[in-house]
N, C-alpha and C positions, 0 to 999 in steps of 0.2 A: 110461379116460372109456368111455365106453359107451353105445347111445340110449335115451333116460330112455323109461320105460313107468307106465302105464295099469294103475289095476284098474276091470274093470268095475264100477260101480256095482249091480249084481244079481246083476249073477252070481262075482264078485270073480275072474274070472280076468283076467286081468293078461299085455297083451302091448301092443305099441307104435300110438300112436295119430297122425292127424294132430294134435290138437290138443294137442301136446306132439312140439317137434321138437327143443329139448336133445338133450347129452352126457352125461351125472354121473355121478355114484359117491358111495355113502355110507361112512363113518366112523363106526366101530363108538362106543360110549357109551365114553374113557378109555382112551381109542385109545395115544398117547404121552399125557409132557410137555408137548407142543407146544396137542396136541388138550385134554387136560385144564385147562390154564389160558384155552386159550378157553371154553371151556364156565364157569370158569367168571366168567370176565368175563360172559358172558351172564347166567347169574345173580346177578349184583352190580347191573347193572342194570338187569334186571325186578323182583328184588326175587322172584326164582322159586327153590328147592332144584336141583339141576343133576340129583338123581337125578327128579326130577319130564319134565326132555326126555327128546327123543327122538336117536340118532347124529345127527349132522351131515351134510345132503348138500347135499355139492358139486355146482351147473348148471351152466353154458357156454353161452353164445346165442352161434353168427354171431347175424350181421349178416344179419336177415328171419327167425330163426326164431320161435315162440312158446311161448305157452303157458298159455291160454283157458280161461278165470275158466272155476272149480267145488267139487261139494262134495263133502269124502271123509269124511266122516261118521265122525269117530273122536276127535271130540270134543277136537280144541288151544284150550287156550285164548288163548293166542297163540301168532305166527310171530316169525321171529327171522330179518332181511334185514342178511345182511353181501356188501357192494359188494366184488369182490378186481379190481386192476387190479393187470396185469404192471409192471413203472421200463422204460424205459427205458433200451440203454444208453449210453455214454457213446461217443461220437465222436469215434475223434482223427485231429483234421486233422495232417499234416505243415510244417513251413513252411522251403521248399529258403531 
């Protein structure tokens, strides 16, 4: 995961912004079988072909981090969000 960047709407130059403080990474379309399965499920849910989609973007937010509202002008017709969480590891307590 690396610090998220944004593109300047006027110049197109990419860089770090106080408006997006998360970390993230891109996963290219069809990267592996797991990504393909996720893409197929999104396609089935949205009724949009997989080939019309972009690669996946995994973004991590710590408490207090943000992503300000924006317009990126890419002509997207939809954004699909999935919230992921880490399942807590079981705690074993020994009994004497």
